[in-house]
VOGU-683540 format. One record per residue: residue in one letter; x, y, z of N, C-alpha, C, O, CB in turn. Coordinates in Angstrom, 1 decimal, always signed. Each point is the difference from the previous one (the first is absolute). Glycine has a CB too. Example, Ala and Ser with C-alpha at 12.3 -4.5 7.8 and 13.67 -1.06 7.14 Angstrom:
REC; a; +13.2; -5.7; +7.8; -0.9; +1.2; +0.0; +0.9; +1.2; +0.0; +1.0; +0.0; +0.7; -2.9; -1.2; +0.5 .
REC; s; +1.5; +2.3; -1.9; +0.9; +1.1; +0.0; -0.8; +1.1; +0.8; +0.5; +1.1; +0.1; +0.7; -1.7; -2.3 .
//
This chain:
REC; m; +21.4; +62.8; +46.3; +0.9; -1.1; -0.5; +1.2; +0.6; -0.8; +1.2; -0.3; +0.2; -3.1; -1.3; -0.3 .
REC; l; +1.6; +2.7; -0.8; +1.1; +0.6; -0.7; +0.9; +0.8; +0.9; +1.2; +0.1; -0.2; -2.6; +0.0; -1.8 .
REC; r; +0.8; +0.5; +3.1; +0.7; +0.8; +1.1; +1.1; -0.9; +0.6; +1.1; +0.4; +0.3; -3.1; +1.0; +0.2 .
REC; q; +1.5; -2.7; -0.1; +0.9; -0.9; +0.6; +1.3; -0.4; -1.0; +1.1; -0.2; +0.4; -3.2; -0.8; +0.9 .
REC; f; +1.7; +0.8; -2.5; +1.0; -0.2; -1.0; +1.1; +1.0; -0.2; +1.2; -0.3; +0.0; -2.9; -1.0; -1.0 .
REC; i; +1.2; +2.5; +0.9; +0.8; +1.2; +0.0; +1.0; +0.1; +1.2; +1.2; +0.2; +0.0; -3.0; +1.0; -1.2 .
REC; k; +1.1; -1.4; +2.4; +0.8; +0.1; +1.2; +1.1; -1.2; +0.0; +1.1; +0.2; +0.6; -3.3; +1.0; +0.7 .
REC; s; +1.9; -2.3; -1.8; +1.0; -1.1; +0.0; +1.1; +0.2; -1.0; +1.1; -0.4; +0.2; -2.8; -1.2; +0.5 .
REC; i; +1.5; +2.3; -1.7; +1.1; +0.3; -1.0; +0.8; +1.2; +0.3; +1.0; +0.2; -0.7; -2.3; -1.4; -1.0 .
REC; v; +1.0; +2.1; +2.6; +0.8; +1.2; +0.5; +1.3; -0.4; +0.4; +0.9; +0.8; -0.3; -2.9; +0.3; +0.9 .
REC; p; +2.3; -2.1; +0.1; +1.3; -0.2; +0.6; +0.9; -0.6; -1.3; +1.2; +0.3; -0.1; -2.2; -0.8; +2.6 .
REC; v; +0.4; -0.2; -3.3; +0.7; -0.5; -1.3; +0.4; +1.2; -0.9; +1.1; +0.1; -0.5; -2.5; -2.4; +0.4 .
REC; r; +0.5; +3.3; +0.0; +0.2; +1.1; -0.8; +1.1; +0.8; +0.6; +0.9; +0.5; -0.7; -3.3; -0.4; -0.2 .
REC; i; +2.4; +0.2; +2.2; +1.1; +0.8; +0.6; +1.3; -0.7; -0.2; +1.0; +0.6; -0.4; -2.6; +0.4; +2.1 .
REC; k; +1.7; -2.4; -1.5; +1.2; -0.7; -0.1; +0.6; +0.1; -1.4; +1.2; +0.2; -0.2; -2.1; -1.7; +1.9 .
REC; l; +0.0; +1.3; -2.6; +0.5; +0.2; -1.5; +0.4; +1.4; -0.4; +0.9; +0.2; -0.8; -2.5; -2.0; +0.3 .
REC; a; +0.9; +2.8; +1.1; +0.4; +1.4; -0.2; +1.3; +0.3; +0.6; +0.8; +0.8; -0.5; -3.1; -0.1; +0.5 .
REC; r; +2.7; -1.3; +1.2; +1.3; +0.2; +0.6; +1.0; -0.7; -0.8; +1.1; +0.5; -0.1; -1.9; -0.2; +2.3 .
REC; a; +0.6; -1.5; -2.7; +1.0; -0.8; -0.6; +0.3; +0.7; -1.5; +1.1; -0.1; -0.4; -1.9; -2.2; +1.7 .
REC; v; -0.2; +2.9; -1.9; +0.3; +0.6; -1.2; +0.7; +1.4; +0.2; +1.0; +0.4; -0.7; -3.1; -1.6; -0.3 .
REC; g; +1.7; +1.9; +2.0; +0.4; +1.4; +0.2; +1.5; +0.0; +0.5; +0.8; +0.9; -0.3; -3.2; -0.1; +1.0 .
REC; g; +2.7; -1.9; +0.1; +1.4; -0.2; +0.6; +0.9; -0.8; -0.7; +1.1; -0.3; +0.4; -2.1; +0.6; +1.5 .
REC; a; +0.5; -0.7; -3.1; +0.8; -1.0; -0.9; +1.3; +0.7; -0.4; -0.1; +1.2; -0.4; -2.1; -2.5; -0.6 .
REC; s; +3.3; +0.7; +1.0; +1.2; +0.5; -0.6; +0.4; -0.6; -1.2; -0.2; -1.2; -0.1; +1.0; +1.7; +2.2 .
REC; n; -0.4; +0.3; -3.1; +0.4; -0.5; -1.2; +1.5; -0.2; -0.3; +0.4; +0.0; -1.2; -2.4; +1.1; +0.6 .
REC; g; +2.7; -1.3; +1.7; +1.4; -0.2; -0.2; +0.7; +1.4; -0.1; +1.1; +0.0; -0.5; -1.4; -2.3; -0.8 .
REC; g; -0.2; +3.3; +1.8; +0.6; +1.3; -0.1; +1.1; +0.2; +0.9; +0.8; +0.9; -0.2; -2.9; -0.1; -0.4 .
REC; e; +2.3; -1.7; +1.7; +1.0; +0.3; +1.0; +1.3; -0.2; -0.7; +1.0; +0.7; +0.2; -2.4; -1.4; +1.8 .
REC; a; +1.6; -0.4; -2.9; +1.2; -0.3; -0.7; +0.4; +1.1; -1.1; +1.2; +0.3; -0.2; -1.7; -2.8; +0.7 .
REC; s; -0.5; +3.0; -1.2; +0.3; +0.8; -1.1; +0.1; +1.5; +0.6; +0.5; +0.8; -0.8; -1.6; -2.5; -0.9 .
REC; g; +0.6; +2.1; +2.9; +0.0; +1.3; +0.4; -1.3; +0.7; -0.3; -0.1; +1.1; +0.4; +2.5; -1.0; -0.7 .
REC; d; -3.4; -0.6; -0.3; -1.3; +0.5; -0.4; -0.7; +0.1; +1.3; +0.3; -0.8; +0.9; -0.3; -0.2; -3.3 .
REC; q; -1.0; +1.8; +2.6; -0.9; +0.0; +1.0; -1.4; -0.3; -0.5; -0.4; +0.4; -1.1; +1.8; +1.3; +2.4 .
REC; s; -2.2; -2.4; -0.3; -1.4; -0.2; -0.4; -0.8; +1.3; +0.1; +0.5; +1.0; +0.6; -0.5; -3.4; +0.2 .
REC; a; -1.1; +2.5; -1.3; -0.8; +1.2; -0.1; -0.3; +0.6; +1.5; -0.1; +1.2; +0.4; -1.1; -2.1; -2.8 .
REC; f; +0.9; -0.3; +3.3; -0.2; +0.3; +1.4; +1.1; +0.7; +0.7; -0.2; +0.9; +0.8; -1.3; -2.7; -0.8 .
REC; q; +2.7; +1.3; -0.3; +1.2; +0.7; +0.7; +0.3; +1.4; -0.7; +0.4; +0.9; +0.7; +0.7; -3.3; -0.2 .
REC; k; -1.4; +2.6; -1.8; +0.2; +1.3; -0.5; -1.1; +1.0; +0.6; +0.3; +1.1; +0.2; +0.8; -2.2; -2.3 .
REC; n; -2.2; +0.6; +2.3; -1.2; +0.9; +0.6; +0.1; +0.0; +1.4; -0.8; +0.8; +0.6; -0.7; -1.4; -2.4 .
REC; s; +2.2; -0.1; +2.6; +0.2; +0.0; +1.4; +0.8; +1.2; +0.4; -0.1; +0.4; +1.1; -0.2; -2.8; -0.8 .
REC; k; +1.2; +3.0; -1.2; +0.8; +1.3; +0.3; -1.1; +1.1; -0.1; -1.0; -0.2; -0.8; +3.6; -0.6; -0.2 .
REC; t; -2.4; +1.9; +1.6; -0.8; +1.2; -0.2; +0.7; +0.6; -1.1; +1.2; -0.1; -0.3; -2.0; +0.4; +2.8 .
REC; k; -0.1; +0.6; -3.3; +0.5; +0.7; -0.9; +1.1; +0.9; +0.4; +0.9; +0.3; -0.8; -2.9; -0.7; -0.2 .
REC; e; +1.9; +0.9; +2.1; +1.0; +1.0; +0.6; +1.4; -0.7; +0.0; +1.1; +0.5; -0.5; -2.9; +0.8; +2.1 .
REC; q; +1.7; -2.7; -1.1; +1.3; -0.7; +0.2; +0.7; -0.3; -1.5; +1.2; +0.1; -0.2; -2.1; -1.2; +2.5 .
REC; q; -0.1; +0.9; -3.2; +0.4; -0.3; -1.4; +0.7; +1.2; -0.6; +1.1; -0.1; -0.7; -3.0; -1.4; +0.4 .
REC; l; +1.3; +2.7; +0.6; +0.5; +1.2; -0.6; +1.4; +0.3; +0.6; +0.9; +0.4; -0.6; -3.3; +0.5; +0.2 .
REC; s; +2.5; -1.2; +1.9; +1.3; +0.3; +0.6; +1.0; -0.8; -0.4; +1.2; +0.4; -0.1; -2.4; +0.2; +2.0 .
REC; t; +0.9; -1.9; -2.2; +1.0; -1.0; -0.5; +0.6; +0.5; -1.3; +1.2; +0.1; -0.2; -2.5; -2.1; +1.2 .
REC; v; +0.4; +2.4; -2.0; +0.4; +0.3; -1.3; +0.9; +1.2; +0.1; +1.0; +0.1; -0.7; -3.0; -1.1; -0.3 .
REC; l; +1.6; +2.1; +1.8; +0.8; +1.1; +0.1; +1.4; -0.3; +0.6; +1.0; +0.5; -0.5; -3.1; +0.8; +0.5 .
REC; k; +2.1; -2.0; +1.1; +1.1; -0.4; +0.6; +1.1; -0.6; -0.9; +1.1; +0.2; +0.1; -2.4; -0.4; +1.9 .
REC; r; +0.8; -0.7; -2.9; +0.8; -0.7; -0.9; +0.5; +0.9; -1.0; +1.1; -0.2; -0.4; -2.3; -1.9; +0.9 .
REC; s; +0.4; +3.0; -1.1; +0.5; +0.8; -1.0; +0.7; +1.3; +0.4; +0.7; +0.6; -0.8; -2.6; -1.6; -0.4 .
REC; l; +1.8; +1.4; +2.4; +0.7; +1.2; +0.5; +0.7; -0.4; +1.4; -0.6; +0.3; +1.0; -1.1; +1.3; -2.2 .
REC; p; +2.9; -2.4; +1.1; +0.6; -0.4; +1.1; +0.5; +1.2; +1.1; +0.4; -0.3; +1.1; +0.1; -1.8; -2.6 .
REC; g; -0.5; +3.3; +1.1; +0.4; +1.0; +0.8; -1.0; +0.7; +0.7; +0.2; +1.2; +0.3; +1.6; -1.0; -1.7 .
REC; i; -3.0; -0.9; +1.8; -1.1; +0.5; +0.6; +0.4; +0.2; +1.4; +0.5; -1.0; +0.6; -2.2; -0.1; -2.2 .
REC; t; +1.5; +2.3; +2.3; +0.3; +0.1; +1.5; -1.3; +0.2; +0.6; -0.1; -0.1; +1.3; +2.5; +1.1; -1.6 .
REC; y; -3.6; -0.7; -0.3; -1.2; +0.1; +0.6; -1.1; -0.4; -1.1; +0.1; +0.4; -1.2; +0.9; +1.5; +3.0 .
REC; l; -2.0; -2.6; -1.3; -1.0; -0.5; -1.1; -1.4; -0.1; +0.8; -0.1; -0.7; +1.0; +1.9; -0.6; -2.5 .
REC; s; -2.8; +1.9; +1.0; -1.4; -0.2; +0.6; -0.9; -0.2; -1.2; +0.1; +0.8; -1.0; +0.3; +0.8; +3.1 .
REC; v; -1.2; -2.6; -2.0; -1.0; -0.4; -1.0; -1.2; -0.1; +0.8; +0.0; -0.7; +0.9; +1.5; -0.5; -2.5 .
REC; e; -2.6; +2.0; +1.2; -1.2; +0.1; +0.7; -1.3; -0.1; -1.0; -0.1; +0.7; -1.0; +1.3; +0.7; +2.8 .
REC; d; -2.1; -2.3; -1.5; -1.1; -0.1; -0.8; -1.0; +1.2; +0.4; -0.5; +0.0; +1.1; +0.8; -2.7; -1.2 .
REC; i; -0.6; +3.6; -0.8; -0.9; +1.1; +0.4; -1.4; -0.1; -0.7; -0.8; +0.9; -0.1; +3.0; +0.6; +0.4 .
REC; s; -2.4; -2.7; -0.8; -1.2; -0.3; -0.7; -1.2; -0.6; +1.0; -1.1; -0.3; -0.5; +2.5; -0.1; -1.6 .
REC; g; -1.1; +0.3; +3.3; -1.0; -0.6; +0.9; +0.1; -1.5; +0.2; -0.8; -0.5; +0.6; -0.6; +2.3; -1.2 .
REC; g; +2.5; -2.4; -0.1; +0.2; -1.3; +0.2; -0.3; -0.8; -1.2; -0.1; -1.2; +0.1; -0.2; +1.5; +2.2 .
REC; c; +0.0; +0.3; -3.3; -0.3; -0.9; -1.3; +1.3; +0.1; -0.9; +0.0; -0.7; -1.1; -2.7; +1.3; +1.0 .
REC; g; +3.7; +0.0; +0.4; +1.3; -0.3; -0.7; +0.2; +0.8; -1.4; +0.8; -0.2; -0.8; -1.0; -2.0; +1.9 .
REC; a; -0.7; +3.2; -1.1; -0.1; +0.7; -1.3; +0.8; +1.3; -0.1; +0.3; +0.5; -1.1; -2.6; -1.6; +0.9 .
REC; m; +2.7; +1.6; +1.4; +0.6; +1.2; +0.0; +1.2; +0.0; +1.3; -0.3; -0.4; +1.1; -2.1; +1.6; -2.3 .
REC; f; +3.5; -0.8; +0.8; +1.2; -0.1; +1.1; +0.6; +1.3; -0.1; +0.1; +0.7; -1.0; +0.4; -3.3; +0.8 .
REC; e; +0.1; +2.8; +1.5; +0.9; +1.2; +0.3; +1.3; -0.6; +0.2; +0.1; -0.9; +0.9; -1.9; +2.5; +0.1 .
REC; i; +3.0; -1.3; -1.7; +1.2; -0.5; +0.3; +1.0; +1.2; +0.1; +0.0; +0.9; -0.8; -0.5; -3.0; -0.4 .
REC; s; +1.3; +2.0; +2.4; +1.0; +1.0; +0.3; +1.4; -0.8; +0.0; +0.1; -1.0; +0.8; -1.9; +2.5; +0.6 .
REC; v; +2.7; -1.1; -2.2; +1.2; -0.6; +0.0; +1.1; +1.0; +0.1; -0.1; +1.1; -0.5; -0.8; -2.9; -1.0 .
REC; e; +2.0; +1.4; +2.3; +1.2; +0.7; +0.1; +1.2; -0.9; -0.4; +0.2; -1.0; +0.6; -1.3; +2.5; +1.2 .
REC; a; +1.7; -1.1; -2.8; +1.1; -0.9; -0.5; +1.3; +0.8; -0.5; -0.1; +1.1; -0.4; -1.7; -2.8; -0.2 .
REC; t; +2.9; +1.0; +0.7; +1.2; +0.6; -0.5; +0.1; +0.2; -1.7; +0.7; +0.7; -0.6; +0.2; -1.8; +2.8 .
REC; e; -1.8; +0.2; -2.7; -0.1; +0.0; -1.5; -0.5; +1.3; -0.5; +0.1; +0.3; -1.2; -0.4; -2.7; +1.2 .
REC; f; -0.4; +3.3; +0.8; -0.7; +1.2; -0.3; +0.8; +1.2; +0.0; -0.3; +1.1; -0.6; -1.6; -2.0; +1.7 .
REC; v; +3.2; +0.8; -0.5; +0.9; +1.0; +0.2; +0.4; +0.6; -1.4; +0.5; -0.7; -0.8; +0.2; -0.3; +3.0 .
REC; g; -1.0; +2.4; -2.4; +0.5; +0.7; -1.2; -1.2; -0.2; -1.1; +0.2; +0.5; -1.1; +2.7; -0.8; +1.7 .
REC; l; -3.9; -0.4; -0.4; -1.1; -0.2; -0.9; -1.1; +1.0; +0.2; -0.2; +0.5; +1.1; +0.8; -2.8; -1.3 .
REC; s; -1.2; +2.7; -0.9; -1.2; +1.0; +0.1; -1.2; -0.9; +0.6; +0.1; -1.3; +0.0; +0.7; +2.9; -2.1 .
REC; r; -1.8; -0.9; +2.6; -1.2; -0.8; +0.6; -0.5; -0.9; -1.0; -0.1; -1.1; +0.3; -0.6; +3.0; +1.1 .
REC; v; +0.4; -1.5; -2.6; -0.5; -0.7; -1.1; +0.8; -1.3; -0.3; -0.7; -1.1; -0.2; +0.0; +3.2; -0.6 .
REC; k; +2.1; -2.0; +0.7; +0.7; -1.1; -0.1; +0.0; -1.0; +1.2; +0.2; -1.2; -0.2; +1.0; +2.6; -1.3 .
REC; q; -1.4; -0.9; +2.8; -0.2; -0.8; +1.1; -1.2; -0.8; -0.1; +0.0; -1.2; +0.3; +1.2; +2.7; +1.0 .
REC; h; -2.3; -0.8; -1.6; -1.2; -0.7; -0.2; -0.1; -0.9; -1.1; -0.8; -1.0; +0.1; -0.1; +2.8; +0.8 .
REC; r; +1.6; -1.6; -2.0; +0.1; -0.9; -1.1; +0.7; -1.3; +0.5; -0.4; -1.1; -0.3; +0.4; +3.1; -1.4 .
REC; l; +1.0; -1.9; +2.5; +0.7; -1.2; +0.5; -1.0; -0.9; +0.8; +0.0; -1.2; -0.2; +2.0; +2.6; +0.4 .
REC; v; -2.9; -0.8; +0.6; -0.9; -0.7; +0.8; -1.2; -0.6; -0.9; -0.4; -1.1; +0.3; +1.1; +2.6; +1.5 .
REC; t; -1.2; -0.8; -2.8; -0.9; -0.5; -0.7; +0.4; -1.1; -1.1; -0.7; -0.9; -0.4; -0.3; +3.1; +0.8 .
REC; d; +2.3; -1.9; -0.7; +0.7; -1.1; -0.8; +0.2; -1.4; +0.6; -0.1; -1.1; -0.6; +1.2; +2.9; -0.5 .
REC; s; -0.8; -1.6; +2.3; +0.0; -1.2; +0.9; -1.3; -0.7; +0.2; -0.1; -1.2; +0.2; +2.0; +2.3; +1.0 .
REC; l; -2.9; -0.4; -1.2; -1.3; -0.5; +0.6; -1.0; -0.1; -1.3; -1.2; +0.1; +0.1; +1.6; +1.0; +2.4 .
REC; k; +0.4; -1.3; -3.7; -1.0; +0.2; -1.3; -1.1; -0.9; +0.0; -1.1; +0.4; -0.4; +2.9; +0.3; -0.8 .
REC; s; -1.6; -2.1; +1.5; -1.0; -0.9; -0.1; -1.1; +0.0; +1.1; -1.2; -0.4; -0.2; +2.9; -0.8; -0.9 .
REC; e; -1.2; +1.7; +2.4; -0.8; +0.2; +1.0; -1.0; +1.2; -0.1; -1.2; -0.1; +0.3; +3.1; -1.0; +0.8 .
REC; i; -1.3; +2.2; -1.7; -0.7; +1.2; -0.2; -1.3; -0.4; -1.2; -1.1; +0.5; +0.1; +3.4; +1.0; +0.5 .
REC; a; -2.0; -2.3; -1.3; -1.1; -0.4; -1.1; -1.3; -0.4; +0.5; -1.0; +0.1; -0.7; +2.8; -0.7; -0.6 .
REC; e; -1.6; +0.0; +2.6; -1.2; -0.6; +0.8; -0.6; +1.1; +0.9; -1.0; -0.3; +0.7; +2.1; -2.1; -0.8 .
REC; m; -0.6; +3.5; +0.2; -0.5; +1.0; +0.9; -0.9; +1.0; -0.6; +0.0; +0.2; -1.2; +2.0; -0.5; +2.5 .
REC; h; -2.7; +1.0; -0.4; -0.8; +1.1; -0.5; +1.0; +1.3; +0.0; -0.1; +0.8; -0.9; -2.2; -2.0; +1.9 .
REC; g; +3.0; +1.4; +0.1; +0.9; +1.1; +0.1; +1.1; -0.3; +1.0; -0.1; -0.9; +0.8; -1.8; +2.3; -1.3 .
REC; i; +2.9; -0.4; +0.5; +1.1; -0.1; +0.8; +0.6; +1.4; +0.4; +0.0; +0.9; -0.9; +0.5; -3.1; -0.3 .
REC; r; -0.2; +2.4; +2.3; +0.7; +1.2; +0.5; +1.4; -0.4; +0.4; +0.3; -0.9; +0.7; -2.5; +2.0; +0.0 .
REC; i; +3.1; -0.2; -1.3; +1.4; -0.3; +0.2; +0.6; +1.3; +0.7; -0.3; +1.1; -0.3; +0.5; -2.7; -1.8 .
REC; h; +0.7; +1.2; +3.2; +0.7; +1.1; +0.6; +1.4; -0.6; +0.1; +0.2; -1.1; +0.5; -2.2; +2.1; +0.9 .
REC; t; +3.0; -0.2; -1.9; +1.4; -0.4; -0.1; +0.9; +1.0; +0.7; -0.3; +1.1; -0.1; -0.1; -2.3; -2.0 .
REC; t; +1.4; +0.8; +2.8; +1.1; +0.8; +0.5; +1.4; -0.7; -0.1; +0.1; -1.2; +0.3; -1.8; +2.2; +1.2 .
REC; p; +2.6; -0.2; -2.0; +1.3; -0.5; -0.1; +0.7; -0.3; +1.3; -0.1; +0.9; +0.9; +0.2; +0.4; -3.0 .
REC; a; +0.4; -2.4; +2.3; +0.7; -0.3; +1.3; +1.3; +0.7; +0.1; +0.8; +0.2; -0.9; -2.0; -2.5; +0.9 .
REC; a; +1.5; +2.6; +1.2; +1.3; +0.8; +0.3; +1.1; -1.1; -0.3; -0.1; -1.1; +0.4; -0.9; +2.7; +1.4 .
REC; v; +1.9; -1.2; -2.5; +1.3; -0.8; -0.4; +1.1; +0.3; +0.9; +0.4; +1.2; +0.0; -1.1; -1.3; -2.4 .
REC; e; +1.2; -0.8; +3.2; +1.1; +0.2; +0.8; +1.4; +0.2; -0.8; +0.4; -0.7; -1.0; -1.7; -0.7; +2.7 .
REC; k; +1.9; +2.5; -1.3; +1.4; +0.3; -0.7; +1.0; -0.7; +0.8; +0.1; +0.1; +1.2; -0.8; +2.1; -2.2 .
REC; k; +1.7; -2.8; +0.2; +1.1; -0.7; +0.7; +1.3; +0.9; +0.0; +1.0; -0.4; +0.5; -2.0; -1.8; -1.2 .
//
C-alpha cells in the first residue's frame, strides 16, 4: 500500500520540481539570470566571455578544462594586441586580473600568452 502511494505521488513531485526549477523571478526585465541559466553555460564559455570583454584585442583564444571535466583546472592560451611590448609577467597579470573572481573558484590555471602582430599603416 505504501508503494502504491509513492508511485501515485511521483508525477506530482516531478511537476513541482519542474515548476520550482524553471521559475523565473523577473530576471528578463532586469538583466539578471536565474541560477539555471548561469549554470547552463560551460565554465569554458564563461571564461572566454570574460576574457573577450576585458581584452578586446584578442586574435586567438583557447580555454580548455584539463581537470577531467570537474572544472577545477584550466589551460588558457591567449593572443592579443594588448600584450605587445609587455613582459610575460605583465601579460599573465592582465589575464589573471581579468579572471580574478573565476580563478578564486579554481584549483589551478595554466596561462600561455602571445602578443598579436600589429599591422603597420
